[in-house]
Structures are given as structure tokens and as C-alpha cells.
matplotlib code that plots the C-alpha trace (Angstrom):
import matplotlib.pyplot as plt

x = [-33.6, -34.6, -32.8, -31.7, -33.4, -31.0, -30.9, -29.6, -26.7, -23.5, -20.3, -19.0, -22.4, -22.1, -18.2, -19.1, -22.3, -19.7, -17.2, -14.4, -14.5, -11.6, -9.6, -10.4, -9.6, -6.2, -5.4, -6.3, -4.1, -1.1, -1.6, -1.4, 1.5, 3.5, 2.6, 3.8, 7.2, 7.6, 7.0, 9.7, 12.1, 11.7, 12.0, 15.2, 16.4, 16.7, 16.5, 15.0, 18.8, 20.0, 17.2, 17.9, 21.4, 20.3, 18.0, 20.6, 18.4, 17.8, 16.1, 13.4, 12.7, 12.3, 9.9, 7.8, 7.7, 6.7, 4.1, 0.8, -0.9, 1.5, -0.2, 2.1, 5.0, 5.6, 5.0, 8.6, 9.7, 7.4, 8.7, 12.4, 11.7, 9.9, 12.9, 15.4, 13.3, 13.6, 10.1, 8.0, 4.7, 1.7, -0.6, -4.2, -7.2, -10.4]
y = [7.0, 5.7, 6.9, 4.7, 5.0, 6.1, 3.6, 3.6, 1.2, 2.0, 2.0, -0.8, -2.8, -2.0, -3.2, -6.3, -7.1, -6.7, -9.0, -6.5, -5.1, -7.2, -6.2, -2.4, -2.6, -4.2, -1.7, 1.4, -0.1, -0.6, 2.9, 4.5, 2.4, 3.3, 6.9, 6.6, 5.1, 7.8, 10.4, 8.8, 8.6, 12.2, 13.2, 11.2, 12.4, 8.9, 7.9, 4.9, 3.8, 4.4, 2.5, -0.4, -0.5, -0.7, -3.5, -5.1, -5.2, -3.7, -0.4, -2.2, -4.1, -0.8, 0.3, -2.7, -1.9, 1.6, 0.8, 1.4, -1.0, -3.9, -5.8, -8.9, -7.7, -9.9, -9.0, -9.6, -7.4, -4.5, -5.1, -5.1, -1.7, 0.0, -1.1, 0.3, 3.4, 3.6, 2.8, -0.1, -1.6, -2.1, -4.5, -4.9, -7.3, -5.3]
z = [-20.5, -17.3, -14.1, -11.4, -8.1, -5.3, -2.6, 0.9, 0.0, 1.1, -1.2, 0.8, 0.0, -3.4, -3.7, -1.8, -4.3, -7.1, -5.4, -5.3, -1.8, -0.6, -3.6, -3.1, 0.4, -0.4, -2.9, -0.6, 2.3, -0.1, -1.4, 2.1, 3.2, 0.1, 0.6, 4.1, 3.2, 0.7, 3.0, 5.5, 2.6, 1.6, 5.6, 5.8, 2.5, 1.1, -2.5, -4.0, -4.9, -1.4, 0.1, -2.3, -1.1, 2.6, 1.6, -0.2, -3.2, -6.6, -7.4, -9.5, -6.1, -4.3, -7.0, -6.5, -2.9, -3.1, -6.2, -4.5, -7.1, -6.1, -3.4, -3.9, -1.8, 1.0, 4.7, 5.3, 2.6, 3.9, 7.6, 6.2, 4.3, 7.3, 9.7, 7.2, 7.4, 11.1, 11.8, 13.1, 11.4, 13.6, 12.2, 13.9, 13.1, 13.1]

ax = plt.figure().add_subplot(projection="3d")
ax.plot(x, y, z, "-o")
ax.set_aspect("equal")
plt.show()
């Protein structure tokens, strides 16, 4: 069995070459956002059901919002959820 030569490529280079860098980045960002929202819910003693009532939506929709793999949640929905948690969302272009 031949061993691959170790190169100086970064993980970002490899993901870009494989054409998946953008999707991986999107998934990571949604996971971080979902974890932050869950952390805030815990601090405030909110359940998914109570958050759903506040947002005038279903518990299933809250599950989708908090699902770290679901990157199709709209920005409007994210802003409304963050606001319901008493927080503000700050977006930056980098």
C-alpha cells in the first residue's frame, strides 16, 4: 500500500478543491447559531414549546430553526427568533 505524501495544503484548500467549502462553512455557522440560541433558551428557562408560542409558530418549526443541519431557515425567521430570545443578531461581511 502506498502512502500519500503530506502536503502543505490547508483544510480550507482541500475543501475548496472538493467543491464543498461553502457548504461546510454554512453548516458550521448554522451549528454555532443553533447552539447559541439553545444556550440562551436554557438561560431564560424557555422550552421549545414556549418559544413556539412566542413566535406564533409550531414546535416543529422551532425544531427546524434549532436544527444545526438545516441551513434553509430564512434570515427573517432567524432574526425573529433571536429577538424573541431578547438578543440581537450582528452580521458582518468578511
